N, CA, C, O and the ligand as a Tripos MOL2 file, in Angstrom:
@<TRIPOS>MOLECULE
protein
  217   215    55     0     0
PROTEIN
NO_CHARGES

@<TRIPOS>ATOM
      1 N          88.7070  109.2000   74.1170 N.3       1 MET1
      2 CA         89.9940  109.7420   74.5570 C.3       1 MET1
      3 C          90.4240  109.0190   75.8350 C.2       1 MET1
      4 O          89.5970  108.6900   76.6850 O.2       1 MET1
      5 N          91.6890  108.7870   75.9510 N.am      2 THR2
      6 CA         92.2210  108.1610   77.1500 C.3       2 THR2
      7 C          93.1430  109.1310   77.8650 C.2       2 THR2
      8 O          93.9200  109.8580   77.2460 O.2       2 THR2
      9 N          93.0340  109.1200   79.1810 N.am      3 ARG3
     10 CA         93.9230  109.9550   79.9890 C.3       3 ARG3
     11 C          94.8740  109.0390   80.7440 C.2       3 ARG3
     12 O          94.4830  107.9630   81.1950 O.2       3 ARG3
     13 N          96.1050  109.4620   80.8770 N.am      4 THR4
     14 CA         97.0960  108.6040   81.5060 C.3       4 THR4
     15 C          97.9620  109.3980   82.4820 C.2       4 THR4
     16 O          98.1900  110.5950   82.3110 O.2       4 THR4
     17 N          98.4330  108.6950   83.5060 N.am      5 ILE5
     18 CA         99.3380  109.3080   84.4800 C.3       5 ILE5
     19 C         100.2680  108.2220   85.0030 C.2       5 ILE5
     20 O          99.8680  107.0680   85.1560 O.2       5 ILE5
     21 N         101.5120  108.6000   85.2740 N.am      6 ASP6
     22 CA        102.4800  107.6470   85.8020 C.3       6 ASP6
     23 C         102.6090  107.8210   87.3060 C.2       6 ASP6
     24 O         102.7390  108.9350   87.8130 O.2       6 ASP6
     25 N         102.5690  106.6940   88.0070 N.am      7 CYS7
     26 CA        102.8820  106.7070   89.4290 C.3       7 CYS7
     27 C         104.4070  106.8350   89.5480 C.2       7 CYS7
     28 O         105.1310  106.3610   88.6720 O.2       7 CYS7
     29 N         104.8980  107.4610   90.6080 N.am      8 PRO8
     30 CA        106.3510  107.5400   90.7950 C.3       8 PRO8
     31 C         107.0280  106.1650   90.8270 C.2       8 PRO8
     32 O         108.2310  106.0770   90.5830 O.2       8 PRO8
     33 N         106.2910  105.1010   91.1200 N.am      9 CYS9
     34 CA        106.8720  103.7590   91.1490 C.3       9 CYS9
     35 C         107.0720  103.2080   89.7460 C.2       9 CYS9
     36 O         107.6620  102.1410   89.5770 O.2       9 CYS9
     37 N         106.5810  103.9310   88.7310 N.am     10 GLY10
     38 CA        106.7400  103.4700   87.3600 C.3      10 GLY10
     39 C         105.4780  102.8570   86.7860 C.2      10 GLY10
     40 O         105.4080  102.5910   85.5860 O.2      10 GLY10
     41 N         104.4860  102.6310   87.6240 N.am     11 HIS11
     42 CA        103.2220  102.0530   87.1670 C.3      11 HIS11
     43 C         102.4420  103.0990   86.3790 C.2      11 HIS11
     44 O         102.3090  104.2460   86.8040 O.2      11 HIS11
     45 N         101.9320  102.6830   85.2270 N.am     12 ASN12
     46 CA        101.1440  103.6030   84.3970 C.3      12 ASN12
     47 C          99.6640  103.3450   84.5960 C.2      12 ASN12
     48 O          99.2020  102.2090   84.4900 O.2      12 ASN12
     49 N          98.9210  104.4080   84.8850 N.am     13 LEU13
     50 CA         97.4760  104.2990   85.0530 C.3      13 LEU13
     51 C          96.7900  104.9560   83.8700 C.2      13 LEU13
     52 O          97.2180  106.0060   83.3910 O.2      13 LEU13
     53 N          95.7030  104.3140   83.3950 N.am     14 GLN14
     54 CA         94.9470  104.8780   82.2750 C.3      14 GLN14
     55 C          93.4650  104.8460   82.5810 C.2      14 GLN14
     56 O          92.9530  103.8630   83.1180 O.2      14 GLN14
     57 N          92.7740  105.9250   82.2380 N.am     15 GLY15
     58 CA         91.3420  105.9870   82.4660 C.3      15 GLY15
     59 C          90.6710  106.7790   81.3650 C.2      15 GLY15
     60 O          91.3310  107.4050   80.5350 O.2      15 GLY15
     61 N          89.3290  106.7410   81.3710 N.am     16 ALA16
     62 CA         88.5670  107.4350   80.3410 C.3      16 ALA16
     63 C          88.5980  108.9390   80.5550 C.2      16 ALA16
     64 O          88.4650  109.7120   79.6060 O.2      16 ALA16
     65 N          88.7740  109.3480   81.7980 N.am     17 ASN17
     66 CA         88.7950  110.7800   82.1150 C.3      17 ASN17
     67 C          89.5330  110.9850   83.4320 C.2      17 ASN17
     68 O          89.9380  110.0260   84.0890 O.2      17 ASN17
     69 N          89.6990  112.2520   83.8040 N.am     18 ASP18
     70 CA         90.4690  112.5450   85.0100 C.3      18 ASP18
     71 C          89.8100  111.9730   86.2610 C.2      18 ASP18
     72 O          90.4970  111.5300   87.1810 O.2      18 ASP18
     73 N          88.4890  111.9840   86.2940 N.am     19 GLU19
     74 CA         87.7890  111.4750   87.4720 C.3      19 GLU19
     75 C          88.0910  109.9820   87.6590 C.2      19 GLU19
     76 O          88.2810  109.5180   88.7830 O.2      19 GLU19
     77 N          88.1330  109.2380   86.5460 N.am     20 GLU20
     78 CA         88.4500  107.8150   86.6510 C.3      20 GLU20
     79 C          89.9090  107.6250   87.0770 C.2      20 GLU20
     80 O          90.2200  106.7090   87.8390 O.2      20 GLU20
     81 N          90.7980  108.4870   86.5880 N.am     21 LEU21
     82 CA         92.2010  108.4070   86.9950 C.3      21 LEU21
     83 C          92.3490  108.6070   88.5030 C.2      21 LEU21
     84 O          93.1430  107.9260   89.1520 O.2      21 LEU21
     85 N          91.5820  109.5420   89.0500 N.am     22 VAL22
     86 CA         91.6420  109.7850   90.4920 C.3      22 VAL22
     87 C          91.2320  108.5210   91.2430 C.2      22 VAL22
     88 O          91.8480  108.1530   92.2430 O.2      22 VAL22
     89 N          90.1880  107.8660   90.7490 N.am     23 LYS23
     90 CA         89.7000  106.6420   91.3890 C.3      23 LYS23
     91 C          90.7470  105.5260   91.2830 C.2      23 LYS23
     92 O          91.0340  104.8320   92.2580 O.2      23 LYS23
     93 N          91.3100  105.3700   90.0780 N.am     24 LEU24
     94 CA         92.3160  104.3280   89.8640 C.3      24 LEU24
     95 C          93.5680  104.5960   90.6940 C.2      24 LEU24
     96 O          94.1640  103.6720   91.2490 O.2      24 LEU24
     97 N          93.9600  105.8610   90.7730 N.am     25 ALA25
     98 CA         95.1390  106.2040   91.5560 C.3      25 ALA25
     99 C          94.9100  105.8630   93.0280 C.2      25 ALA25
    100 O          95.8090  105.3630   93.7040 O.2      25 ALA25
    101 N          93.6970  106.1400   93.5160 N.am     26 GLY26
    102 CA         93.3680  105.8070   94.8960 C.3      26 GLY26
    103 C          93.4700  104.3120   95.1470 C.2      26 GLY26
    104 O          93.9880  103.8820   96.1780 O.2      26 GLY26
    105 N          92.9680  103.5120   94.1880 N.am     27 GLN27
    106 CA         93.0330  102.0540   94.3270 C.3      27 GLN27
    107 C          94.4770  101.5760   94.2590 C.2      27 GLN27
    108 O          94.8930  100.7120   95.0310 O.2      27 GLN27
    109 N          95.2430  102.1500   93.3220 N.am     28 HIS28
    110 CA         96.6450  101.7580   93.1650 C.3      28 HIS28
    111 C          97.4290  102.0380   94.4450 C.2      28 HIS28
    112 O          98.2160  101.2040   94.8940 O.2      28 HIS28
    113 N          97.2140  103.1960   95.0190 N.am     29 ILE29
    114 CA         97.9300  103.5620   96.2480 C.3      29 ILE29
    115 C          97.5310  102.6290   97.3850 C.2      29 ILE29
    116 O          98.3760  102.1950   98.1680 O.2      29 ILE29
    117 N          96.2380  102.3250   97.4680 N.am     30 GLU30
    118 CA         95.7670  101.4280   98.5130 C.3      30 GLU30
    119 C          96.4350  100.0600   98.4070 C.2      30 GLU30
    120 O          96.8250   99.4680   99.4130 O.2      30 GLU30
    121 N          96.5630   99.5650   97.1670 N.am     31 GLU31
    122 CA         97.1190   98.2360   96.9470 C.3      31 GLU31
    123 C          98.6370   98.1980   97.0400 C.2      31 GLU31
    124 O          99.2060   97.2710   97.6160 O.2      31 GLU31
    125 N          99.2910   99.2090   96.4720 N.am     32 HIS32
    126 CA        100.7440   99.1390   96.2990 C.3      32 HIS32
    127 C         101.5310  100.0770   97.1940 C.2      32 HIS32
    128 O         102.7180   99.8600   97.4380 O.2      32 HIS32
    129 N         100.8820  101.1100   97.6790 N.am     33 HIS33
    130 CA        101.5940  102.0730   98.5290 C.3      33 HIS33
    131 C         100.7460  102.4060   99.7540 C.2      33 HIS33
    132 O         100.3730  103.5590   99.9700 O.2      33 HIS33
    133 N         100.4480  101.3800  100.5530 N.am     34 PRO34
    134 CA         99.5510  101.6110  101.6940 C.3      34 PRO34
    135 C         100.0990  102.6390  102.6780 C.2      34 PRO34
    136 O          99.3290  103.2230  103.4400 O.2      34 PRO34
    137 N         101.4130  102.8730  102.6810 N.am     35 ASP35
    138 CA        101.9850  103.8610  103.5980 C.3      35 ASP35
    139 C         101.8190  105.2840  103.0920 C.2      35 ASP35
    140 O         101.9920  106.2470  103.8390 O.2      35 ASP35
    141 N         101.4740  105.4050  101.7900 N.am     36 MET36
    142 CA        101.3560  106.7270  101.1840 C.3      36 MET36
    143 C          99.9560  107.2880  101.4410 C.2      36 MET36
    144 O          98.9770  106.8040  100.8740 O.2      36 MET36
    145 N          99.8680  108.2870  102.2790 N.am     37 GLU37
    146 CA         98.5600  108.8670  102.5990 C.3      37 GLU37
    147 C          98.2270  109.9560  101.5890 C.2      37 GLU37
    148 O          98.9390  110.9540  101.4810 O.2      37 GLU37
    149 N          97.1360  109.7560  100.8480 N.am     38 ARG38
    150 CA         96.7160  110.7710   99.8780 C.3      38 ARG38
    151 C          95.2160  110.9750   99.9840 C.2      38 ARG38
    152 O          94.4450  110.0190   99.8910 O.2      38 ARG38
    153 N          94.8090  112.1970  100.1750 N.am     39 THR39
    154 CA         93.3740  112.4780  100.1680 C.3      39 THR39
    155 C          92.9000  112.5740   98.7240 C.2      39 THR39
    156 O          93.7020  112.7560   97.8080 O.2      39 THR39
    157 N          91.5820  112.4490   98.5260 N.am     40 ASP40
    158 CA         91.0230  112.6030   97.1850 C.3      40 ASP40
    159 C          91.4100  113.9550   96.5950 C.2      40 ASP40
    160 O          91.6710  114.0800   95.3990 O.2      40 ASP40
    161 N          91.4400  114.9570   97.4610 N.am     41 GLU41
    162 CA         91.7730  116.3050   97.0080 C.3      41 GLU41
    163 C          93.2040  116.3540   96.4730 C.2      41 GLU41
    164 O          93.4670  116.9780   95.4450 O.2      41 GLU41
    165 N          94.1140  115.7010   97.1670 N.am     42 GLN42
    166 CA         95.5090  115.6620   96.7160 C.3      42 GLN42
    167 C          95.6360  114.8900   95.4150 C.2      42 GLN42
    168 O          96.3860  115.2840   94.5220 O.2      42 GLN42
    169 N          94.8940  113.7770   95.3080 N.am     43 LEU43
    170 CA         94.9280  112.9870   94.0800 C.3      43 LEU43
    171 C          94.3970  113.7960   92.9130 C.2      43 LEU43
    172 O          94.9460  113.7460   91.8120 O.2      43 LEU43
    173 N          93.3260  114.5440   93.1530 N.am     44 ARG44
    174 CA         92.7530  115.3750   92.0850 C.3      44 ARG44
    175 C          93.7500  116.4250   91.6170 C.2      44 ARG44
    176 O          93.8930  116.6680   90.4180 O.2      44 ARG44
    177 N          94.4340  117.0430   92.5640 N.am     45 ALA45
    178 CA         95.4190  118.0670   92.2100 C.3      45 ALA45
    179 C          96.5470  117.4450   91.3950 C.2      45 ALA45
    180 O          97.0200  118.0340   90.4220 O.2      45 ALA45
    181 N          96.9750  116.2460   91.8000 N.am     46 ARG46
    182 CA         98.0530  115.5560   91.1110 C.3      46 ARG46
    183 C          97.6250  115.1940   89.6880 C.2      46 ARG46
    184 O          98.3770  115.4040   88.7360 O.2      46 ARG46
    185 N          96.4300  114.6550   89.5510 N.am     47 VAL47
    186 CA         95.9210  114.2860   88.2200 C.3      47 VAL47
    187 C          95.7690  115.5360   87.3500 C.2      47 VAL47
    188 O          96.1360  115.5320   86.1750 O.2      47 VAL47
    189 N          95.2230  116.6080   87.9400 N.am     48 ALA48
    190 CA         95.0280  117.8380   87.1610 C.3      48 ALA48
    191 C          96.3620  118.3750   86.6530 C.2      48 ALA48
    192 O          96.4370  118.9430   85.5630 O.2      48 ALA48
    193 N          97.4210  118.1910   87.4570 N.am     49 ALA49
    194 CA         98.7280  118.7400   87.0840 C.3      49 ALA49
    195 C          99.4750  117.8370   86.1150 C.2      49 ALA49
    196 O         100.1680  118.3210   85.2190 O.2      49 ALA49
    197 N          99.3380  116.5170   86.2900 N.am     50 ASP50
    198 CA        100.2520  115.5970   85.5990 C.3      50 ASP50
    199 C          99.6120  114.6830   84.5560 C.2      50 ASP50
    200 O         100.3300  114.1070   83.7380 O.2      50 ASP50
    201 N          98.2900  114.5310   84.5580 N.am     51 ALA51
    202 CA         97.6740  113.6130   83.5950 C.3      51 ALA51
    203 C          97.8150  114.1740   82.1840 C.2      51 ALA51
    204 O          97.8210  115.3890   81.9880 O.2      51 ALA51
    205 N          97.9280  113.2840   81.2110 N.am     52 ARG52
    206 CA         98.0300  113.7200   79.8140 C.3      52 ARG52
    207 C          97.1700  112.8200   78.9350 C.2      52 ARG52
    208 O          96.7770  111.7260   79.3400 O.2      52 ARG52
    209 N          96.8870  113.2940   77.7320 N.am     53 ASP53
    210 CA         96.1370  112.4770   76.7840 C.3      53 ASP53
    211 C          97.0020  111.3360   76.2930 C.2      53 ASP53
    212 O          98.1840  111.5210   76.0040 O.2      53 ASP53
    213 N          96.4070  110.1440   76.1970 N.am     54 ALA54
    214 CA         97.1700  108.9890   75.7280 C.3      54 ALA54
    215 C          96.8050  108.6890   74.2680 C.2      54 ALA54
    216 O          97.3390  107.7490   73.6790 O.2      54 ALA54
    217 ZN        102.7550  103.1420   92.3200 Zn       55 ZN55
@<TRIPOS>BOND
     1     1     2 1
     2     2     3 1
     3     3     4 2
     4     3     5 am
     5     5     6 1
     6     6     7 1
     7     7     8 2
     8     7     9 am
     9     9    10 1
    10    10    11 1
    11    11    12 2
    12    11    13 am
    13    13    14 1
    14    14    15 1
    15    15    16 2
    16    15    17 am
    17    17    18 1
    18    18    19 1
    19    19    20 2
    20    19    21 am
    21    21    22 1
    22    22    23 1
    23    23    24 2
    24    23    25 am
    25    25    26 1
    26    26    27 1
    27    27    28 2
    28    27    29 am
    29    29    30 1
    30    30    31 1
    31    31    32 2
    32    31    33 am
    33    33    34 1
    34    34    35 1
    35    35    36 2
    36    35    37 am
    37    37    38 1
    38    38    39 1
    39    39    40 2
    40    39    41 am
    41    41    42 1
    42    42    43 1
    43    43    44 2
    44    43    45 am
    45    45    46 1
    46    46    47 1
    47    47    48 2
    48    47    49 am
    49    49    50 1
    50    50    51 1
    51    51    52 2
    52    51    53 am
    53    53    54 1
    54    54    55 1
    55    55    56 2
    56    55    57 am
    57    57    58 1
    58    58    59 1
    59    59    60 2
    60    59    61 am
    61    61    62 1
    62    62    63 1
    63    63    64 2
    64    63    65 am
    65    65    66 1
    66    66    67 1
    67    67    68 2
    68    67    69 am
    69    69    70 1
    70    70    71 1
    71    71    72 2
    72    71    73 am
    73    73    74 1
    74    74    75 1
    75    75    76 2
    76    75    77 am
    77    77    78 1
    78    78    79 1
    79    79    80 2
    80    79    81 am
    81    81    82 1
    82    82    83 1
    83    83    84 2
    84    83    85 am
    85    85    86 1
    86    86    87 1
    87    87    88 2
    88    87    89 am
    89    89    90 1
    90    90    91 1
    91    91    92 2
    92    91    93 am
    93    93    94 1
    94    94    95 1
    95    95    96 2
    96    95    97 am
    97    97    98 1
    98    98    99 1
    99    99   100 2
   100    99   101 am
   101   101   102 1
   102   102   103 1
   103   103   104 2
   104   103   105 am
   105   105   106 1
   106   106   107 1
   107   107   108 2
   108   107   109 am
   109   109   110 1
   110   110   111 1
   111   111   112 2
   112   111   113 am
   113   113   114 1
   114   114   115 1
   115   115   116 2
   116   115   117 am
   117   117   118 1
   118   118   119 1
   119   119   120 2
   120   119   121 am
   121   121   122 1
   122   122   123 1
   123   123   124 2
   124   123   125 am
   125   125   126 1
   126   126   127 1
   127   127   128 2
   128   127   129 am
   129   129   130 1
   130   130   131 1
   131   131   132 2
   132   131   133 am
   133   133   134 1
   134   134   135 1
   135   135   136 2
   136   135   137 am
   137   137   138 1
   138   138   139 1
   139   139   140 2
   140   139   141 am
   141   141   142 1
   142   142   143 1
   143   143   144 2
   144   143   145 am
   145   145   146 1
   146   146   147 1
   147   147   148 2
   148   147   149 am
   149   149   150 1
   150   150   151 1
   151   151   152 2
   152   151   153 am
   153   153   154 1
   154   154   155 1
   155   155   156 2
   156   155   157 am
   157   157   158 1
   158   158   159 1
   159   159   160 2
   160   159   161 am
   161   161   162 1
   162   162   163 1
   163   163   164 2
   164   163   165 am
   165   165   166 1
   166   166   167 1
   167   167   168 2
   168   167   169 am
   169   169   170 1
   170   170   171 1
   171   171   172 2
   172   171   173 am
   173   173   174 1
   174   174   175 1
   175   175   176 2
   176   175   177 am
   177   177   178 1
   178   178   179 1
   179   179   180 2
   180   179   181 am
   181   181   182 1
   182   182   183 1
   183   183   184 2
   184   183   185 am
   185   185   186 1
   186   186   187 1
   187   187   188 2
   188   187   189 am
   189   189   190 1
   190   190   191 1
   191   191   192 2
   192   191   193 am
   193   193   194 1
   194   194   195 1
   195   195   196 2
   196   195   197 am
   197   197   198 1
   198   198   199 1
   199   199   200 2
   200   199   201 am
   201   201   202 1
   202   202   203 1
   203   203   204 2
   204   203   205 am
   205   205   206 1
   206   206   207 1
   207   207   208 2
   208   207   209 am
   209   209   210 1
   210   210   211 1
   211   211   212 2
   212   211   213 am
   213   213   214 1
   214   214   215 1
   215   215   216 2
@<TRIPOS>SUBSTRUCTURE
     1 MET1         2 RESIDUE 1 A MET
     2 THR2         6 RESIDUE 1 A THR
     3 ARG3        10 RESIDUE 1 A ARG
     4 THR4        14 RESIDUE 1 A THR
     5 ILE5        18 RESIDUE 1 A ILE
     6 ASP6        22 RESIDUE 1 A ASP
     7 CYS7        26 RESIDUE 1 A CYS
     8 PRO8        30 RESIDUE 1 A PRO
     9 CYS9        34 RESIDUE 1 A CYS
    10 GLY10       38 RESIDUE 1 A GLY
    11 HIS11       42 RESIDUE 1 A HIS
    12 ASN12       46 RESIDUE 1 A ASN
    13 LEU13       50 RESIDUE 1 A LEU
    14 GLN14       54 RESIDUE 1 A GLN
    15 GLY15       58 RESIDUE 1 A GLY
    16 ALA16       62 RESIDUE 1 A ALA
    17 ASN17       66 RESIDUE 1 A ASN
    18 ASP18       70 RESIDUE 1 A ASP
    19 GLU19       74 RESIDUE 1 A GLU
    20 GLU20       78 RESIDUE 1 A GLU
    21 LEU21       82 RESIDUE 1 A LEU
    22 VAL22       86 RESIDUE 1 A VAL
    23 LYS23       90 RESIDUE 1 A LYS
    24 LEU24       94 RESIDUE 1 A LEU
    25 ALA25       98 RESIDUE 1 A ALA
    26 GLY26      102 RESIDUE 1 A GLY
    27 GLN27      106 RESIDUE 1 A GLN
    28 HIS28      110 RESIDUE 1 A HIS
    29 ILE29      114 RESIDUE 1 A ILE
    30 GLU30      118 RESIDUE 1 A GLU
    31 GLU31      122 RESIDUE 1 A GLU
    32 HIS32      126 RESIDUE 1 A HIS
    33 HIS33      130 RESIDUE 1 A HIS
    34 PRO34      134 RESIDUE 1 A PRO
    35 ASP35      138 RESIDUE 1 A ASP
    36 MET36      142 RESIDUE 1 A MET
    37 GLU37      146 RESIDUE 1 A GLU
    38 ARG38      150 RESIDUE 1 A ARG
    39 THR39      154 RESIDUE 1 A THR
    40 ASP40      158 RESIDUE 1 A ASP
    41 GLU41      162 RESIDUE 1 A GLU
    42 GLN42      166 RESIDUE 1 A GLN
    43 LEU43      170 RESIDUE 1 A LEU
    44 ARG44      174 RESIDUE 1 A ARG
    45 ALA45      178 RESIDUE 1 A ALA
    46 ARG46      182 RESIDUE 1 A ARG
    47 VAL47      186 RESIDUE 1 A VAL
    48 ALA48      190 RESIDUE 1 A ALA
    49 ALA49      194 RESIDUE 1 A ALA
    50 ASP50      198 RESIDUE 1 A ASP
    51 ALA51      202 RESIDUE 1 A ALA
    52 ARG52      206 RESIDUE 1 A ARG
    53 ASP53      210 RESIDUE 1 A ASP
    54 ALA54      214 RESIDUE 1 A ALA
    55 ZN55       217 GROUP 0 **** ****
């Protein structure tokens, strides 16, 4: 199963599970949105709310 979530910038992230999505989202933000401060806890909440099966 694949889990997917869209960044507000339009970038689509895909991972094997929500935990991987949290990790990928953290990397994506670091690379593309360095001004966007997000804690792991916030990323987890976002993934839990918005991730869907792909
Ligand atoms: Zn983005």
